[in-house]
C-alpha positions as YAML, in Angstrom:
chain: A
units: angstrom
residues:
- id: 1
  name: MET
  ca: [0.07, -0.15, -0.26]
- id: 2
  name: ASN
  ca: [1.03, 4.02, -0.69]
- id: 3
  name: GLU
  ca: [2.10, 5.07, 2.54]
- id: 4
  name: THR
  ca: [1.09, 8.69, 1.00]
- id: 5
  name: MET
  ca: [-2.42, 7.53, 1.33]
- id: 6
  name: THR
  ca: [-4.78, 7.76, 4.62]
- id: 7
  name: TYR
  ca: [-6.72, 4.99, 5.09]
- id: 8
  name: ALA
  ca: [-8.84, 5.91, 8.25]
- id: 9
  name: LYS
  ca: [-10.12, 8.58, 9.62]
- id: 10
  name: VAL
  ca: [-12.18, 10.19, 12.24]
- id: 11
  name: THR
  ca: [-14.80, 12.57, 11.54]
- id: 12
  name: LEU
  ca: [-16.76, 12.84, 14.68]
- id: 13
  name: ASN
  ca: [-15.32, 11.81, 17.80]
- id: 14
  name: THR
  ca: [-17.47, 12.56, 20.98]
- id: 15
  name: GLU
  ca: [-18.85, 10.80, 23.55]
- id: 16
  name: ASP
  ca: [-22.69, 10.82, 22.20]
- id: 17
  name: MET
  ca: [-21.38, 9.51, 18.76]
- id: 18
  name: LEU
  ca: [-18.15, 8.37, 16.72]
- id: 19
  name: ILE
  ca: [-17.92, 8.28, 13.28]
- id: 20
  name: VAL
  ca: [-15.07, 6.45, 10.99]
- id: 21
  name: TYR
  ca: [-14.49, 6.10, 7.58]
- id: 22
  name: ILE
  ca: [-12.04, 3.60, 6.37]
- id: 23
  name: TYR
  ca: [-11.04, 3.69, 2.62]
- id: 24
  name: TRP
  ca: [-9.80, 0.15, 2.51]
- id: 25
  name: PRO
  ca: [-11.32, -3.12, 1.08]
- id: 26
  name: ILE
  ca: [-12.73, -4.98, 4.15]
- id: 27
  name: VAL
  ca: [-10.38, -7.68, 4.76]
- id: 28
  name: PRO
  ca: [-12.19, -10.85, 6.30]
- id: 29
  name: LYS
  ca: [-10.64, -12.59, 9.39]
- id: 30
  name: LYS
  ca: [-12.68, -15.61, 9.26]
- id: 31
  name: ASN
  ca: [-12.01, -16.39, 5.69]
- id: 32
  name: SER
  ca: [-8.40, -15.96, 5.40]
- id: 33
  name: LYS
  ca: [-7.16, -18.21, 8.51]
- id: 34
  name: GLN
  ca: [-4.12, -20.61, 7.88]
- id: 35
  name: ILE
  ca: [-2.85, -23.35, 9.03]
- id: 36
  name: VAL
  ca: [0.89, -23.01, 10.34]
- id: 37
  name: ARG
  ca: [2.33, -25.77, 12.15]
- id: 38
  name: GLY
  ca: [-0.41, -26.98, 13.47]
- id: 39
  name: ARG
  ca: [-2.05, -23.79, 14.65]
- id: 40
  name: LEU
  ca: [-4.68, -21.85, 12.84]
- id: 41
  name: ILE
  ca: [-3.90, -18.09, 12.57]
- id: 42
  name: SER
  ca: [-4.96, -15.37, 10.52]
- id: 43
  name: SER
  ca: [-3.60, -14.59, 6.93]
- id: 44
  name: SER
  ca: [-0.91, -12.10, 5.96]
- id: 45
  name: ARG
  ca: [-3.22, -9.72, 4.49]
- id: 46
  name: TYR
  ca: [-5.31, -9.57, 7.32]
- id: 47
  name: LEU
  ca: [-2.44, -8.90, 9.69]
- id: 48
  name: LYS
  ca: [-1.67, -6.44, 7.73]
- id: 49
  name: TRP
  ca: [-4.84, -4.52, 7.18]
- id: 50
  name: HIS
  ca: [-5.37, -4.85, 11.30]
- id: 51
  name: LYS
  ca: [-2.28, -3.63, 11.47]
- id: 52
  name: GLU
  ca: [-2.56, -0.74, 9.51]
- id: 53
  name: LEU
  ca: [-5.73, 0.45, 10.42]
- id: 54
  name: THR
  ca: [-5.11, 0.12, 14.42]
- id: 55
  name: ASP
  ca: [-1.75, 2.30, 13.50]
- id: 56
  name: ILE
  ca: [-3.65, 5.11, 12.44]
- id: 57
  name: LEU
  ca: [-6.94, 4.75, 14.37]
- id: 58
  name: TRP
  ca: [-5.18, 4.45, 18.14]
- id: 59
  name: ARG
  ca: [-4.64, 7.81, 18.54]
- id: 60
  name: THR
  ca: [-7.75, 9.26, 17.48]
- id: 61
  name: VAL
  ca: [-10.63, 7.56, 18.94]
- id: 62
  name: TRP
  ca: [-10.82, 7.81, 22.66]
- id: 63
  name: LYS
  ca: [-13.95, 9.73, 23.89]
- id: 64
  name: PHE
  ca: [-16.98, 7.19, 22.69]
- id: 65
  name: ASN
  ca: [-17.85, 5.33, 26.07]
- id: 66
  name: LYS
  ca: [-21.59, 5.03, 25.62]
- id: 67
  name: PHE
  ca: [-22.74, 1.51, 26.45]
- id: 68
  name: PRO
  ca: [-24.67, -0.12, 25.14]
- id: 69
  name: CYS
  ca: [-24.37, 1.10, 22.07]
- id: 70
  name: LYS
  ca: [-25.71, 0.37, 18.75]
- id: 71
  name: ILE
  ca: [-23.29, 0.32, 15.50]
- id: 72
  name: SER
  ca: [-24.13, 0.96, 12.05]
- id: 73
  name: ILE
  ca: [-22.10, -0.10, 8.78]
- id: 74
  name: THR
  ca: [-22.39, 1.09, 5.72]
- id: 75
  name: SER
  ca: [-19.82, -0.44, 3.00]
- id: 76
  name: ILE
  ca: [-19.70, 0.67, -0.71]
- id: 77
  name: VAL
  ca: [-17.75, -1.74, -2.14]
- id: 78
  name: GLY
  ca: [-16.10, -1.63, -5.23]
- id: 79
  name: THR
  ca: [-16.54, -4.91, -7.15]
- id: 80
  name: ARG
  ca: [-18.48, -7.41, -7.68]
- id: 81
  name: VAL
  ca: [-16.85, -10.72, -6.08]
- id: 82
  name: LYS
  ca: [-19.36, -12.14, -3.75]
- id: 83
  name: SER
  ca: [-18.29, -11.88, -0.13]
- id: 84
  name: ASP
  ca: [-20.19, -13.15, 2.91]
- id: 85
  name: ILE
  ca: [-21.57, -9.92, 4.88]
- id: 86
  name: ASP
  ca: [-20.82, -11.08, 8.58]
- id: 87
  name: ASN
  ca: [-17.26, -11.81, 8.06]
- id: 88
  name: ALA
  ca: [-16.64, -8.29, 6.76]
- id: 89
  name: THR
  ca: [-18.39, -7.21, 9.91]
- id: 90
  name: SER
  ca: [-16.81, -9.43, 11.88]
- id: 91
  name: SER
  ca: [-13.66, -8.21, 11.24]
- id: 92
  name: ILE
  ca: [-14.77, -4.50, 11.80]
- id: 93
  name: LEU
  ca: [-15.71, -5.46, 15.20]
- id: 94
  name: ASP
  ca: [-12.60, -7.40, 16.23]
- id: 95
  name: LEU
  ca: [-10.85, -4.34, 14.99]
- id: 96
  name: PHE
  ca: [-12.94, -2.13, 17.35]
- id: 97
  name: THR
  ca: [-12.78, -4.22, 20.18]
- id: 98
  name: ASP
  ca: [-9.01, -4.85, 19.80]
- id: 99
  name: LEU
  ca: [-8.83, -0.49, 20.05]
- id: 100
  name: GLY
  ca: [-10.70, -0.39, 22.58]
- id: 101
  name: ILE
  ca: [-13.30, 1.31, 21.32]
- id: 102
  name: ILE
  ca: [-16.07, -0.94, 22.36]
- id: 103
  name: PRO
  ca: [-15.41, -3.75, 25.28]
- id: 104
  name: ASP
  ca: [-16.75, -6.40, 23.52]
- id: 105
  name: ASP
  ca: [-18.97, -7.35, 20.74]
- id: 106
  name: ASN
  ca: [-21.42, -9.36, 22.45]
- id: 107
  name: ARG
  ca: [-24.88, -8.46, 22.66]
- id: 108
  name: PHE
  ca: [-25.35, -6.85, 25.40]
- id: 109
  name: ILE
  ca: [-22.57, -4.22, 24.03]
- id: 110
  name: VAL
  ca: [-23.67, -4.29, 21.23]
- id: 111
  name: PRO
  ca: [-27.56, -4.78, 21.25]
- id: 112
  name: GLU
  ca: [-28.37, -3.23, 17.52]
- id: 113
  name: LEU
  ca: [-26.13, -3.72, 14.70]
- id: 114
  name: LYS
  ca: [-27.71, -2.30, 11.29]
- id: 115
  name: VAL
  ca: [-24.82, -3.30, 7.90]
- id: 116
  name: HIS
  ca: [-25.47, -2.22, 4.50]
- id: 117
  name: ASN
  ca: [-23.35, -2.94, 1.29]
- id: 118
  name: VAL
  ca: [-23.90, -0.98, -1.45]
- id: 119
  name: TRP
  ca: [-22.34, -1.35, -5.44]
- id: 120
  name: TYR
  ca: [-20.77, 1.89, -6.59]
- id: 121
  name: ALA
  ca: [-18.32, 1.79, -8.70]
- id: 122
  name: LYS
  ca: [-15.08, -0.53, -9.54]
- id: 123
  name: ASN
  ca: [-12.43, -0.18, -6.68]
- id: 124
  name: CYS
  ca: [-14.26, 2.22, -4.69]
- id: 125
  name: PHE
  ca: [-14.16, 0.92, -1.03]
- id: 126
  name: ILE
  ca: [-15.55, 3.06, 1.53]
- id: 127
  name: THR
  ca: [-17.01, 2.00, 4.73]
- id: 128
  name: LYS
  ca: [-18.71, 4.50, 7.01]
- id: 129
  name: VAL
  ca: [-19.01, 2.83, 11.01]
- id: 130
  name: VAL
  ca: [-21.33, 4.65, 13.65]
- id: 131
  name: LEU
  ca: [-21.48, 4.30, 17.20]
- id: 132
  name: GLU
  ca: [-24.51, 5.83, 19.08]
- id: 133
  name: PRO
  ca: [-25.59, 5.57, 22.30]
- id: 134
  name: TYR
  ca: [-28.83, 2.63, 22.42]
- id: 135
  name: THR
  ca: [-31.64, 4.04, 24.27]
- id: 136
  name: ASN
  ca: [-34.31, 1.46, 23.53]
- id: 137
  name: ASN
  ca: [-34.79, -0.42, 26.59]
- id: 138
  name: SER
  ca: [-38.01, -2.42, 25.63]
- id: 139
  name: TYR
  ca: [-35.62, -5.56, 24.79]
- id: 140
  name: ASP
  ca: [-34.66, -6.02, 28.54]
- id: 141
  name: ILE
  ca: [-34.51, -10.17, 28.87]
- id: 142
  name: THR
  ca: [-35.83, -9.91, 32.57]
- id: 143
  name: ASP
  ca: [-39.07, -7.89, 31.35]
- id: 144
  name: ASP
  ca: [-42.38, -10.67, 32.03]
- id: 145
  name: HIS
  ca: [-44.35, -9.22, 28.77]
- id: 146
  name: ARG
  ca: [-41.67, -9.65, 26.81]
- id: 147
  name: ASP
  ca: [-41.23, -13.56, 27.62]
- id: 148
  name: LYS
  ca: [-44.91, -13.85, 27.16]
- id: 149
  name: ASP
  ca: [-44.68, -11.92, 23.97]
- id: 150
  name: LEU
  ca: [-41.91, -13.95, 22.33]
- id: 151
  name: ASN
  ca: [-43.55, -16.90, 23.87]
- id: 152
  name: ASN
  ca: [-47.08, -15.99, 21.92]
- id: 153
  name: TYR
  ca: [-44.51, -15.50, 18.97]
- id: 154
  name: VAL
  ca: [-43.10, -19.14, 18.58]
- id: 155
  name: HIS
  ca: [-46.37, -20.66, 19.60]
- id: 156
  name: TYR
  ca: [-47.68, -18.75, 16.18]
- id: 157
  name: LEU
  ca: [-44.24, -19.30, 14.12]
- id: 158
  name: ASP
  ca: [-44.73, -23.33, 15.37]
- id: 159
  name: TRP
  ca: [-48.72, -23.10, 13.81]
- id: 160
  name: TYR
  ca: [-47.97, -21.52, 10.69]
- id: 161
  name: ALA
  ca: [-44.80, -24.01, 10.18]
- id: 162
  name: ILE
  ca: [-47.23, -27.00, 10.51]
- id: 163
  name: LYS
  ca: [-49.83, -25.11, 8.36]
- id: 164
  name: GLU
  ca: [-47.62, -24.13, 5.23]
- id: 165
  name: TRP
  ca: [-46.45, -27.92, 5.51]
- id: 166
  name: ASN
  ca: [-49.78, -29.82, 5.10]
...
């Protein structure tokens, strides 16, 4: 990669919102594993991607600390090569976890995750990641009403599946 080009940029960094742009194709961590001396390790391509972005972002991202948070990832993908959306998302969440932007990428820290992929132009790769505080507490697992609603919904799905099967 060209050393004079900036691959990532933080455009807004406050306590309430963080916006990061990544100008580089997302390298999936999951698909690029290699077996070396009997151990499963990430590929050199992924390790380079991770190191470059870590070196750029670690100095600029420090204020966001509202958890739980919702994350929105929008990728402009400049290739028609098929790739799994969850692998790229996992690479971004792992990068943010390693940088300490989010303490973990589990469902309690990130209860809402939105991912959008758009094909725009050949060789155009831009990913926008937005972190905001999560304000909707209606999905509290201890809520009795939610458990009853969920059970009713599961029963409805069972009924509908049986109806469609026959």
